[in-house]
C-alpha positions in Angstrom: 121.6 111.3 65.6 124.5 110.0 67.7 125.8 113.5 68.3 122.3 114.6 69.4 122.0 111.7 71.8 125.5 112.5 73.3 124.2 116.0 73.9 120.9 115.1 75.4 122.0 112.3 77.7 124.1 114.7 79.9 121.2 117.1 80.0 118.9 114.3 81.1 121.3 113.3 83.8 121.4 116.9 85.1 117.6 116.9 85.3 117.5 113.5 87.1 120.1 114.8 89.6 118.2 118.0 90.2 114.9 116.2 90.8 116.5 113.7 93.1 118.2 116.4 95.2 114.9 118.4 95.4 113.1 115.3 96.7 115.9 114.6 99.2 115.5 118.1 100.6 111.7 117.9 100.8 111.6 114.5 102.5 114.1 115.7 105.1 112.2 118.9 105.9 108.6 117.5 106.0 107.6 115.1 108.7 109.3 112.5 110.8 109.2 108.9 109.4 110.4 107.4 112.8 106.9 108.0 114.3 105.4 105.6 111.7 108.0 103.0 112.2 107.7 102.6 116.0 104.5 102.1 118.1 102.9 105.0 119.9 104.2 103.6 123.2 107.8 103.9 122.1 110.0 106.0 124.4 112.0 109.1 123.4 115.2 107.0 123.8 113.9 104.3 121.4 112.9 107.0 118.8 116.4 108.6 119.2 118.0 105.2 118.7 116.0 104.6 115.5 116.9 108.1 114.1 120.6 107.2 114.8 120.2 103.9 112.9 118.7 105.7 109.9 121.3 108.5 110.1 118.7 111.2 110.7 120.6 112.6 113.6 123.5 113.6 111.4 124.0 117.0 109.9 121.9 117.5 106.7 125.0 118.0 104.6 126.5 114.7 105.8 123.2 113.0 105.1 123.2 114.5 101.6 126.7 113.2 100.7 125.8 109.8 102.0 122.6 109.9 99.9 124.5 110.8 96.7 126.9 107.9 97.2 124.0 105.5 97.7 122.2 106.9 94.6 125.2 106.3 92.4 125.0 102.6 93.5 121.1 102.7 93.0 120.7 102.1 96.7 117.8 104.2 98.1 117.6 102.4 101.4 115.1 99.9 102.9 111.5 100.8 102.6 109.8 101.5 106.0 106.3 100.8 104.5 107.2 97.5 102.8 109.4 96.4 105.6 112.7 94.6 105.0 112.7 95.3 101.2 114.9 97.6 99.2 113.0 100.7 98.1 114.0 100.4 94.5 113.0 96.7 94.4 109.5 97.8 95.7 109.2 100.3 92.8 110.2 97.6 90.2 107.6 95.3 91.7 104.8 97.8 91.2 106.1 99.5 88.0 104.8 96.9 85.5 101.2 97.5 86.6 101.6 101.3 86.0 103.2 100.8 82.6 100.4 98.4 81.7 97.7 100.9 82.7 99.4 103.8 80.9 99.9 101.8 77.8 96.3 100.7 77.7 95.1 104.2 78.4 97.2 105.8 75.7 96.5 103.2 73.1 92.8 103.8 73.7 93.3 107.5 73.5 95.0 107.2 70.1 92.4 104.8 68.7 89.6 107.2 69.6 91.2 110.6 69.1 92.3 110.2 65.5 89.0 109.1 64.0 87.1 111.6 66.1 89.4 114.4 65.0 89.2 113.4 61.4 85.4 113.3 61.5 85.2 116.7 63.1 87.6 118.2 60.5 85.5 117.2 57.5 82.9 119.8 58.0 84.1 122.5 60.4 81.2 124.2 62.2 78.8 121.4 61.3 76.6 119.4 63.7 79.1 116.6 64.1 82.0 119.0 64.7 80.0 120.9 67.4 79.0 117.6 69.0 82.5 116.2 69.1 83.9 119.6 70.4 81.3 119.7 73.2 82.1 116.1 74.2 85.8 116.9 74.2 85.3 119.9 76.4 83.3 117.7 78.8 86.1 115.2 79.0 88.6 117.9 79.6 86.6 119.6 82.3 85.7 116.5 84.3 88.2 115.8 87.2 89.5 112.2 87.0 88.7 111.4 90.6 85.0 112.3 89.8 85.0 110.4 86.5 86.6 107.4 88.2 84.0 107.4 91.0 81.2 107.6 88.4 82.6 104.7 86.5 83.0 102.6 89.6 79.5 103.3 90.8 77.9 102.7 87.4 79.9 99.7 86.1 81.2 98.0 89.2 78.6 98.6 91.9 75.4 98.8 89.8 76.0 96.8 86.7 78.8 94.6 88.1 80.4 94.4 84.6 83.9 95.2 85.9 85.9 95.0 89.2 88.4 97.1 90.9 91.8 95.9 92.2 93.8 93.2 90.5 92.5 90.3 88.4 91.7 89.4 84.8 92.5 92.3 82.6 89.1 92.3 80.8 87.4 92.9 84.2 89.9 95.0 86.0 91.9 97.1 83.5 89.1 98.5 81.3 87.7 101.1 83.7 91.0 102.6 84.9 92.3 102.7 81.3 89.1 104.5 80.2 89.4 106.9 83.1 93.0 107.7 82.2 92.3 108.0 78.5 89.2 110.2 78.3 90.8 113.5 79.1 93.6 112.7 76.7 91.1 111.8 74.0 89.6 115.3 74.3 92.9 117.1 73.9 94.2 114.8 71.2 91.0 114.9 69.1 90.9 118.7 69.2 94.5 118.8 68.1 93.8 116.4 65.2 90.8 118.5 64.2 92.6 121.8 64.1 95.7 120.3 62.4 93.7 118.6 59.7 91.7 121.7 59.0 94.9 123.6 58.4 96.5 120.8 56.3 93.4 120.2 54.1 93.2 124.0 53.4 96.9 124.3 52.5 98.3 125.0 49.1 100.0 121.6 48.5 96.7 119.7 49.1 94.9 121.9 46.5 97.7 121.1 44.1 97.4 117.3 44.8 93.7 117.5 44.3 94.2 119.3 41.0 96.5 116.5 39.8 93.8 114.0 40.5 95.3 112.3 43.6 92.5 110.4 45.5 91.3 112.1 48.6 92.0 109.1 50.8 95.7 109.1 49.7 96.0 112.8 50.3 94.6 112.3 53.7 96.6 109.3 54.8 99.9 109.8 53.1 100.3 113.6 53.2 97.9 115.5 55.5 97.8 113.1 58.4 101.6 112.6 58.3 102.3 116.3 58.4 100.0 116.6 61.4 101.9 113.8 63.1 104.6 115.9 64.7 102.3 118.1 66.9 100.2 115.0 67.6 103.2 113.0 68.8 104.3 115.9 70.9 101.0 116.1 72.7 100.7 112.3 73.0 104.2 112.3 74.7 103.0 115.0 77.0 100.0 113.0 77.9 102.1 110.0 78.7 104.4 112.1 80.9 101.4 113.6 82.7 100.1 110.1 83.4 103.4 108.8 84.7 104.2 111.9 86.7 100.9 112.3 88.5 97.6 111.2 87.0 98.2 107.5 87.8 98.1 108.4 91.5 94.5 109.5 91.2 93.4 106.7 88.9 95.2 103.9 90.7 93.8 105.2 94.0 90.2 105.2 92.8 90.4 101.8 91.3 92.8 100.2 93.8 95.2 99.5 91.0 98.5 98.5 92.6 101.0 100.6 90.6 103.6 103.1 91.6 101.0 105.8 91.8 99.1 103.9 94.4 102.3 103.1 96.2 103.4 106.7 96.1 100.3 107.7 97.9 100.9 105.1 100.6 104.6 106.1 100.9 103.6 109.8 101.4 101.0 108.9 104.0 103.6 106.8 105.9 106.4 109.3 105.2 108.5 106.5 103.8 111.0 108.9 102.2 113.2 106.0 101.0 110.4 104.8 98.8 109.4 108.3 97.7 113.0 109.0 96.6 113.1 105.7 94.6 109.7 106.4 92.9 110.7 109.9 91.9 114.1 108.8 90.6 112.5 106.0 88.4 109.8 108.4 87.1 112.4 111.1 86.3 114.4 108.6 84.3 111.4 107.4 82.4 110.4 111.0 81.6 113.9 111.9 80.4 114.0 108.8 78.2 110.5 109.5 76.8 111.4 113.1 75.9 114.4 111.9 73.9 112.3 109.3 72.1 109.8 111.9 71.2 112.5 114.1 69.7 113.8 111.1 67.7 110.3 110.3 66.4 110.3 113.8 64.8 113.1 112.6 62.5 111.2 109.5 61.6 108.0 111.4 60.8 109.8 114.1 58.8 113.3 113.4 57.5 113.7 117.2 57.0 113.8 117.8 60.7 117.3 118.5 62.1 118.0 117.3 65.6 120.3 119.7 67.5 
């Protein structure tokens, strides 16, 4: 395990470095943040002076080396959107809300997908299987911005059961968590269904049944555990998808103040200091999550060898 981690950590650092460099190049090529920092009445001399203060008038290579030195010290500059505050500090202010949303959404996805997948796998091709498959396809096909808008209109505007923005979790977190979870439920439930059909028709299950082992024990101890590795893989992918992009849509629809909502604002304001900090933090979380997923394989199946 230790040798595996020593191998993966340098690889993760290379990925983080590559993503950070890519974002640096993109933020320097697209747009001009100075025009958002100064009023429309600002003169050309004032704009040039602001670019000099920000170092944007220097050669791109000089900016890059200065940027790398700052990244090593976790200094991404001062946000131009949240004025007077370090960009990384802004990210850490909004990050807990995103983690809260992703955790709630993924827990809901797990709680729903496993029972639904198990029910569908009991009688493949039956009425319940067809119904659950159809519902899963609907959830997969529906764009999250549309689903979120429908939930807001139905449960916030019409019924007034829930609210958008920040407030008590039972009124503000439920809808965005449901919106984030439903597409994942469809994919995870279909995976549980197909995996359990394969496991329950395998030779070792037939042997266990012949030996008189109870069906519930076969299902819980053997079949479901063997189906755990692909499930954990897909669940990790769903979490990565949420952190790396889907929270932007969900948080924007429900006015949930997380880093996805902040990323949208930073892009609109061309606050590349804040954009760089957001991408860096998300890249670190994705690398760490990938390592944790690999380690979980060993916990689920001791026969797995990590290399």
